[in-house]
NUKE-79728 format. One record per atom (N, C-alpha, C): atom name; residue in three letters; x, y, z; residue number from 1. Coordinates in Angstrom, 3 decimals, padded with zeros to 6 digits. Example, Ala and Ser with C-alpha at 12.3 -4.5 7.8 and 13.67 -1.06 7.14 Angstrom:
REM residues 2
+------+------+----------+----------+----------+------+
! name ! resn !        X !        Y !        Z ! resi !
+------+------+----------+----------+----------+------+
!    N !  Ala !  013.190 ! -005.690 !  007.800 !    1 !
!   CA !  Ala !  012.300 ! -004.500 !  007.800 !    1 !
!    C !  Ala !  013.200 ! -003.300 !  007.800 !    1 !
!    N !  Ser !  012.850 ! -002.250 !  007.080 !    2 !
!   CA !  Ser !  013.670 ! -001.060 !  007.140 !    2 !
!    C !  Ser !  012.900 !  000.030 !  007.870 !    2 !
+------+------+----------+----------+----------+------+
REM end
This chain:
REM residues 86
+------+------+----------+----------+----------+------+
! name ! resn !        X !        Y !        Z ! resi !
+------+------+----------+----------+----------+------+
!    N !  Met ! -045.584 !  097.598 !  039.847 !    1 !
!   CA !  Met ! -045.639 !  096.123 !  039.520 !    1 !
!    C !  Met ! -043.941 !  096.078 !  039.610 !    1 !
!    N !  Pro ! -043.045 !  095.370 !  040.444 !    2 !
!   CA !  Pro ! -041.509 !  095.199 !  040.321 !    2 !
!    C !  Pro ! -041.041 !  094.751 !  038.940 !    2 !
!    N !  Arg ! -039.727 !  095.577 !  039.055 !    3 !
!   CA !  Arg ! -039.472 !  095.048 !  037.149 !    3 !
!    C !  Arg ! -038.038 !  094.088 !  037.998 !    3 !
!    N !  Leu ! -038.253 !  093.087 !  036.816 !    4 !
!   CA !  Leu ! -037.148 !  091.373 !  037.342 !    4 !
!    C !  Leu ! -036.154 !  091.931 !  036.308 !    4 !
!    N !  Thr ! -035.175 !  092.145 !  036.920 !    5 !
!   CA !  Thr ! -033.295 !  092.493 !  036.575 !    5 !
!    C !  Thr ! -032.880 !  091.007 !  036.981 !    5 !
!    N !  Lys ! -031.826 !  090.830 !  035.607 !    6 !
!   CA !  Lys ! -030.658 !  090.041 !  035.856 !    6 !
!    C !  Lys ! -029.766 !  089.874 !  036.070 !    6 !
!    N !  Pro ! -029.557 !  088.631 !  037.111 !    7 !
!   CA !  Pro ! -028.132 !  088.946 !  038.001 !    7 !
!    C !  Pro ! -027.073 !  090.055 !  037.507 !    7 !
!    N !  Lys ! -026.444 !  090.519 !  037.930 !    8 !
!   CA !  Lys ! -024.962 !  091.600 !  037.544 !    8 !
!    C !  Lys ! -023.991 !  091.019 !  036.963 !    8 !
!    N !  Gln ! -023.531 !  090.743 !  035.961 !    9 !
!   CA !  Gln ! -022.341 !  090.423 !  035.410 !    9 !
!    C !  Gln ! -021.115 !  091.109 !  035.843 !    9 !
!    N !  Gly ! -019.952 !  089.991 !  036.148 !   10 !
!   CA !  Gly ! -018.951 !  090.214 !  036.048 !   10 !
!    C !  Gly ! -018.814 !  090.550 !  037.601 !   10 !
!    N !  Gly ! -018.051 !  091.235 !  038.316 !   11 !
!   CA !  Gly ! -018.005 !  091.990 !  039.865 !   11 !
!    C !  Gly ! -017.076 !  091.026 !  040.259 !   11 !
!    N !  Ser ! -017.513 !  090.807 !  041.454 !   12 !
!   CA !  Ser ! -016.387 !  090.066 !  042.403 !   12 !
!    C !  Ser ! -016.576 !  088.649 !  041.628 !   12 !
!    N !  Arg ! -015.491 !  088.162 !  041.879 !   13 !
!   CA !  Arg ! -015.061 !  086.839 !  041.262 !   13 !
!    C !  Arg ! -014.373 !  086.529 !  042.851 !   13 !
!    N !  Gln ! -015.078 !  084.909 !  042.675 !   14 !
!   CA !  Gln ! -015.156 !  083.304 !  043.662 !   14 !
!    C !  Gln ! -014.078 !  082.863 !  043.702 !   14 !
!    N !  Arg ! -013.094 !  083.124 !  044.718 !   15 !
!   CA !  Arg ! -012.052 !  082.167 !  044.889 !   15 !
!    C !  Arg ! -011.995 !  080.968 !  045.390 !   15 !
!    N !  His ! -011.604 !  079.989 !  044.539 !   16 !
!   CA !  His ! -012.177 !  078.403 !  044.721 !   16 !
!    C !  His ! -010.323 !  077.906 !  045.525 !   16 !
!    N !  Arg ! -010.670 !  077.286 !  046.438 !   17 !
!   CA !  Arg ! -009.590 !  076.429 !  046.938 !   17 !
!    C !  Arg ! -009.252 !  075.314 !  046.400 !   17 !
!    N !  Val ! -007.789 !  075.148 !  046.330 !   18 !
!   CA !  Val ! -007.721 !  074.022 !  045.336 !   18 !
!    C !  Val ! -006.928 !  072.811 !  046.717 !   18 !
!    N !  Tyr ! -007.457 !  072.244 !  046.876 !   19 !
!   CA !  Tyr ! -007.208 !  071.100 !  048.490 !   19 !
!    C !  Tyr ! -006.094 !  069.577 !  047.104 !   19 !
!    N !  Arg ! -004.944 !  070.236 !  047.810 !   20 !
!   CA !  Arg ! -004.027 !  069.373 !  046.832 !   20 !
!    C !  Arg ! -003.617 !  067.816 !  047.933 !   20 !
!    N !  Lys ! -003.496 !  066.754 !  047.552 !   21 !
!   CA !  Lys ! -003.576 !  065.151 !  047.831 !   21 !
!    C !  Lys ! -002.268 !  065.726 !  048.301 !   21 !
!    N !  Asp ! -001.386 !  064.562 !  049.263 !   22 !
!   CA !  Asp !  000.308 !  064.559 !  049.715 !   22 !
!    C !  Asp !  000.930 !  063.747 !  048.591 !   22 !
!    N !  Leu !  001.680 !  063.952 !  047.731 !   23 !
!   CA !  Leu !  001.973 !  063.239 !  046.681 !   23 !
!    C !  Leu !  003.448 !  063.454 !  047.039 !   23 !
!    N !  Ser !  003.894 !  062.123 !  047.055 !   24 !
!   CA !  Ser !  005.565 !  062.023 !  047.141 !   24 !
!    C !  Ser !  006.089 !  061.579 !  045.810 !   24 !
!    N !  Cys !  007.456 !  061.747 !  046.092 !   25 !
!   CA !  Cys !  008.162 !  061.654 !  043.937 !   25 !
!    C !  Cys !  008.579 !  060.026 !  043.612 !   25 !
!    N !  Tyr !  007.779 !  060.083 !  042.943 !   26 !
!   CA !  Tyr !  008.207 !  058.425 !  042.459 !   26 !
!    C !  Tyr !  009.388 !  058.270 !  042.405 !   26 !
!    N !  Phe !  010.262 !  059.070 !  042.548 !   27 !
!   CA !  Phe !  012.164 !  058.742 !  041.928 !   27 !
!    C !  Phe !  012.355 !  058.213 !  043.212 !   27 !
!    N !  Cys !  011.948 !  058.948 !  044.264 !   28 !
!   CA !  Cys !  012.273 !  058.774 !  045.555 !   28 !
!    C !  Cys !  011.951 !  058.001 !  046.576 !   28 !
!    N !  Met !  011.299 !  057.776 !  046.332 !   29 !
!   CA !  Met !  010.211 !  056.112 !  047.020 !   29 !
!    C !  Met !  011.181 !  055.264 !  046.615 !   29 !
!    N !  His !  011.392 !  055.416 !  044.731 !   30 !
!   CA !  His !  011.758 !  053.520 !  044.369 !   30 !
!    C !  His !  013.417 !  053.690 !  044.120 !   30 !
!    N !  Gly !  013.769 !  055.162 !  044.779 !   31 !
!   CA !  Gly !  015.598 !  054.914 !  044.649 !   31 !
!    C !  Gly !  016.300 !  055.086 !  043.480 !   31 !
!    N !  Ile !  015.646 !  055.439 !  042.511 !   32 !
!   CA !  Ile !  016.142 !  056.302 !  041.402 !   32 !
!    C !  Ile !  017.051 !  057.550 !  040.868 !   32 !
!    N !  Asp !  018.646 !  057.141 !  041.175 !   33 !
!   CA !  Asp !  018.674 !  058.334 !  040.896 !   33 !
!    C !  Asp !  019.087 !  058.531 !  039.679 !   33 !
!    N !  Asp !  019.380 !  058.434 !  038.705 !   34 !
!   CA !  Asp !  019.067 !  058.664 !  037.134 !   34 !
!    C !  Asp !  018.121 !  058.052 !  036.366 !   34 !
!    N !  Ile !  017.497 !  058.978 !  035.352 !   35 !
!   CA !  Ile !  016.332 !  059.152 !  034.708 !   35 !
!    C !  Ile !  016.938 !  058.981 !  033.415 !   35 !
!    N !  Asp !  016.994 !  057.586 !  032.747 !   36 !
!   CA !  Asp !  017.333 !  057.108 !  031.357 !   36 !
!    C !  Asp !  016.233 !  057.654 !  030.131 !   36 !
!    N !  Tyr !  016.662 !  058.141 !  029.287 !   37 !
!   CA !  Tyr !  015.922 !  058.544 !  028.801 !   37 !
!    C !  Tyr !  015.840 !  057.993 !  027.590 !   37 !
!    N !  Lys !  016.651 !  056.482 !  027.496 !   38 !
!   CA !  Lys !  016.455 !  056.050 !  026.375 !   38 !
!    C !  Lys !  015.024 !  054.822 !  027.007 !   38 !
!    N !  Asn !  014.612 !  054.936 !  028.239 !   39 !
!   CA !  Asn !  013.834 !  053.617 !  028.622 !   39 !
!    C !  Asn !  011.995 !  055.116 !  028.550 !   39 !
!    N !  Asp !  011.509 !  054.876 !  028.174 !   40 !
!   CA !  Asp !  010.349 !  055.487 !  027.136 !   40 !
!    C !  Asp !  009.616 !  055.147 !  028.322 !   40 !
!    N !  Val !  008.838 !  053.904 !  028.703 !   41 !
!   CA !  Val !  008.276 !  053.751 !  029.430 !   41 !
!    C !  Val !  007.885 !  054.810 !  030.850 !   41 !
!    N !  Pro !  009.085 !  054.445 !  031.660 !   42 !
!   CA !  Pro !  008.601 !  056.096 !  032.882 !   42 !
!    C !  Pro !  008.380 !  057.014 !  032.098 !   42 !
!    N !  Leu !  008.926 !  057.775 !  030.827 !   43 !
!   CA !  Leu !  009.323 !  058.746 !  030.892 !   43 !
!    C !  Leu !  007.717 !  058.957 !  030.490 !   43 !
!    N !  Arg !  006.725 !  058.123 !  029.582 !   44 !
!   CA !  Arg !  005.383 !  058.147 !  029.113 !   44 !
!    C !  Arg !  004.511 !  058.722 !  030.381 !   44 !
!    N !  Arg !  004.839 !  058.074 !  031.368 !   45 !
!   CA !  Arg !  003.582 !  057.803 !  032.443 !   45 !
!    C !  Arg !  003.954 !  059.477 !  033.421 !   45 !
!    N !  Phe !  004.716 !  060.281 !  032.903 !   46 !
!   CA !  Phe !  004.960 !  062.073 !  033.375 !   46 !
!    C !  Phe !  004.737 !  062.751 !  031.735 !   46 !
!    N !  Met !  003.816 !  062.018 !  030.708 !   47 !
!   CA !  Met !  003.862 !  063.075 !  030.251 !   47 !
!    C !  Met !  002.527 !  063.285 !  030.015 !   47 !
!    N !  Ser !  001.752 !  064.264 !  029.668 !   48 !
!   CA !  Ser ! -000.036 !  063.885 !  029.468 !   48 !
!    C !  Ser ! -000.272 !  063.650 !  028.098 !   48 !
!    N !  Ser ! -001.691 !  063.636 !  027.759 !   49 !
!   CA !  Ser ! -001.802 !  062.902 !  026.143 !   49 !
!    C !  Ser ! -001.300 !  063.678 !  024.947 !   49 !
!    N !  Tyr ! -001.116 !  064.297 !  025.289 !   50 !
!   CA !  Tyr ! -000.807 !  065.796 !  024.163 !   50 !
!    C !  Tyr !  000.637 !  065.537 !  023.907 !   50 !
!    N !  Ser !  001.646 !  064.394 !  024.820 !   51 !
!   CA !  Ser !  002.886 !  064.479 !  024.975 !   51 !
!    C !  Ser !  003.644 !  066.135 !  025.551 !   51 !
!    N !  Lys !  002.716 !  066.784 !  026.653 !   52 !
!   CA !  Lys !  003.657 !  067.430 !  027.341 !   52 !
!    C !  Lys !  003.775 !  067.129 !  028.288 !   52 !
!    N !  Ile !  004.548 !  067.361 !  028.609 !   53 !
!   CA !  Ile !  005.793 !  067.174 !  030.397 !   53 !
!    C !  Ile !  004.592 !  067.473 !  031.335 !   53 !
!    N !  Leu !  004.027 !  066.821 !  032.427 !   54 !
!   CA !  Leu !  003.398 !  067.699 !  033.254 !   54 !
!    C !  Leu !  003.945 !  068.172 !  034.156 !   54 !
!    N !  Pro !  002.837 !  069.034 !  035.015 !   55 !
!   CA !  Pro !  003.379 !  069.704 !  035.746 !   55 !
!    C !  Pro !  003.840 !  068.799 !  037.580 !   55 !
!    N !  Thr !  004.579 !  069.626 !  038.247 !   56 !
!   CA !  Thr !  005.352 !  069.221 !  039.134 !   56 !
!    C !  Thr !  004.165 !  068.543 !  040.315 !   56 !
!    N !  Arg !  002.930 !  069.727 !  040.517 !   57 !
!   CA !  Arg !  001.657 !  069.613 !  041.301 !   57 !
!    C !  Arg !  000.943 !  068.877 !  040.830 !   57 !
!    N !  Lys !  001.472 !  068.103 !  039.578 !   58 !
!   CA !  Lys !  000.305 !  066.782 !  039.525 !   58 !
!    C !  Lys !  000.998 !  066.005 !  039.278 !   58 !
!    N !  Thr !  002.021 !  065.685 !  039.188 !   59 !
!   CA !  Thr !  002.700 !  063.971 !  039.719 !   59 !
!    C !  Thr !  003.411 !  064.099 !  040.739 !   59 !
!    N !  Gly !  003.991 !  065.288 !  041.530 !   60 !
!   CA !  Gly !  004.110 !  065.034 !  042.838 !   60 !
!    C !  Gly !  005.209 !  064.807 !  043.200 !   60 !
!    N !  Ile !  006.135 !  064.759 !  041.789 !   61 !
!   CA !  Ile !  007.724 !  064.727 !  041.596 !   61 !
!    C !  Ile !  008.443 !  065.648 !  042.889 !   61 !
!    N !  Cys !  009.818 !  065.269 !  043.790 !   62 !
!   CA !  Cys !  010.374 !  066.623 !  043.498 !   62 !
!    C !  Cys !  010.844 !  068.058 !  042.739 !   62 !
!    N !  Ala !  011.566 !  068.700 !  043.368 !   63 !
!   CA !  Ala !  012.616 !  069.424 !  042.309 !   63 !
!    C !  Ala !  012.877 !  069.105 !  041.290 !   63 !
!    N !  Lys !  014.079 !  068.541 !  042.258 !   64 !
!   CA !  Lys !  015.652 !  067.860 !  041.080 !   64 !
!    C !  Lys !  015.185 !  066.675 !  040.755 !   64 !
!    N !  His !  014.445 !  065.985 !  040.835 !   65 !
!   CA !  His !  013.841 !  065.191 !  039.685 !   65 !
!    C !  His !  013.005 !  065.866 !  038.799 !   65 !
!    N !  Gln !  012.137 !  066.522 !  038.758 !   66 !
!   CA !  Gln !  011.269 !  066.984 !  037.662 !   66 !
!    C !  Gln !  012.224 !  067.527 !  036.617 !   66 !
!    N !  Arg !  013.326 !  068.430 !  036.972 !   67 !
!   CA !  Arg !  014.148 !  068.771 !  036.173 !   67 !
!    C !  Arg !  014.959 !  067.886 !  035.373 !   67 !
!    N !  Arg !  015.483 !  066.880 !  036.148 !   68 !
!   CA !  Arg !  015.835 !  065.651 !  035.232 !   68 !
!    C !  Arg !  014.601 !  064.992 !  034.327 !   68 !
!    N !  Leu !  014.013 !  064.839 !  034.958 !   69 !
!   CA !  Leu !  012.736 !  064.330 !  034.054 !   69 !
!    C !  Leu !  012.845 !  065.159 !  032.522 !   69 !
!    N !  Ala !  012.434 !  066.569 !  033.014 !   70 !
!   CA !  Ala !  012.108 !  067.132 !  031.845 !   70 !
!    C !  Ala !  013.719 !  067.146 !  031.038 !   70 !
!    N !  Glu !  015.041 !  067.184 !  031.257 !   71 !
!   CA !  Glu !  015.984 !  067.025 !  030.483 !   71 !
!    C !  Glu !  015.820 !  065.702 !  029.658 !   71 !
!    N !  Ala !  014.936 !  064.606 !  030.638 !   72 !
!   CA !  Ala !  015.135 !  063.405 !  029.652 !   72 !
!    C !  Ala !  014.064 !  063.162 !  028.868 !   72 !
!    N !  Ile !  013.184 !  064.157 !  029.090 !   73 !
!   CA !  Ile !  012.426 !  063.774 !  027.829 !   73 !
!    C !  Ile !  012.393 !  064.377 !  026.733 !   73 !
!    N !  Lys !  013.189 !  065.653 !  027.302 !   74 !
!   CA !  Lys !  013.669 !  066.258 !  026.144 !   74 !
!    C !  Lys !  014.904 !  065.663 !  025.113 !   74 !
!    N !  Arg !  015.423 !  064.874 !  025.707 !   75 !
!   CA !  Arg !  016.560 !  063.904 !  025.099 !   75 !
!    C !  Arg !  015.901 !  063.410 !  024.255 !   75 !
!    N !  Ala !  014.565 !  062.336 !  025.134 !   76 !
!   CA !  Ala !  013.830 !  060.955 !  024.353 !   76 !
!    C !  Ala !  013.298 !  061.819 !  023.029 !   76 !
!    N !  Arg !  013.013 !  063.410 !  023.046 !   77 !
!   CA !  Arg !  012.256 !  063.570 !  022.071 !   77 !
!    C !  Arg !  013.386 !  063.842 !  020.331 !   77 !
!    N !  Phe !  014.505 !  064.452 !  021.186 !   78 !
!   CA !  Phe !  015.025 !  064.556 !  020.142 !   78 !
!    C !  Phe !  016.054 !  063.105 !  019.172 !   78 !
!    N !  Met !  016.054 !  062.076 !  020.274 !   79 !
!   CA !  Met !  016.161 !  061.089 !  019.387 !   79 !
!    C !  Met !  015.645 !  060.253 !  018.586 !   79 !
!    N !  Ala !  013.744 !  060.793 !  019.212 !   80 !
!   CA !  Ala !  012.929 !  059.993 !  018.265 !   80 !
!    C !  Ala !  012.144 !  058.816 !  018.779 !   80 !
!    N !  Ile !  012.938 !  059.044 !  020.386 !   81 !
!   CA !  Ile !  011.671 !  057.645 !  021.141 !   81 !
!    C !  Ile !  010.695 !  058.202 !  021.895 !   81 !
!    N !  Val !  010.395 !  059.093 !  022.033 !   82 !
!   CA !  Val !  009.178 !  059.438 !  022.222 !   82 !
!    C !  Val !  008.627 !  060.974 !  021.630 !   82 !
!    N !  Pro !  007.780 !  060.883 !  020.814 !   83 !
!   CA !  Pro !  007.284 !  062.029 !  019.868 !   83 !
!    C !  Pro !  007.250 !  063.397 !  020.271 !   83 !
!    N !  Tyr !  007.023 !  064.278 !  019.765 !   84 !
!   CA !  Tyr !  006.944 !  066.061 !  020.353 !   84 !
!    C !  Tyr !  005.789 !  065.921 !  020.739 !   84 !
!    N !  Val !  004.765 !  065.878 !  019.686 !   85 !
!   CA !  Val !  003.596 !  065.782 !  019.892 !   85 !
!    C !  Val !  002.467 !  064.525 !  019.450 !   85 !
!    N !  Ser !  001.505 !  064.408 !  019.835 !   86 !
!   CA !  Ser !  000.808 !  063.354 !  019.060 !   86 !
!    C !  Ser ! -000.402 !  063.494 !  018.400 !   86 !
+------+------+----------+----------+----------+------+
REM end
């Protein structure tokens, strides 16, 4: 009588391909050069529900505007316009 065995645990992991949809930079499309830290509505758009800054791969913002956005969010947090955590 053959003995039943469990499938092998561990071993080789399968790699999943991540397909990224083409996102274009919100600020480049709208011609926004300066990101104002006092205007909290656009800043909250690029923050998660836990008030964390969303990465470029999720938002599609170019590197230049991602750096400026991060700086603006940090200034807004310091001035208590947006929360550090929610």
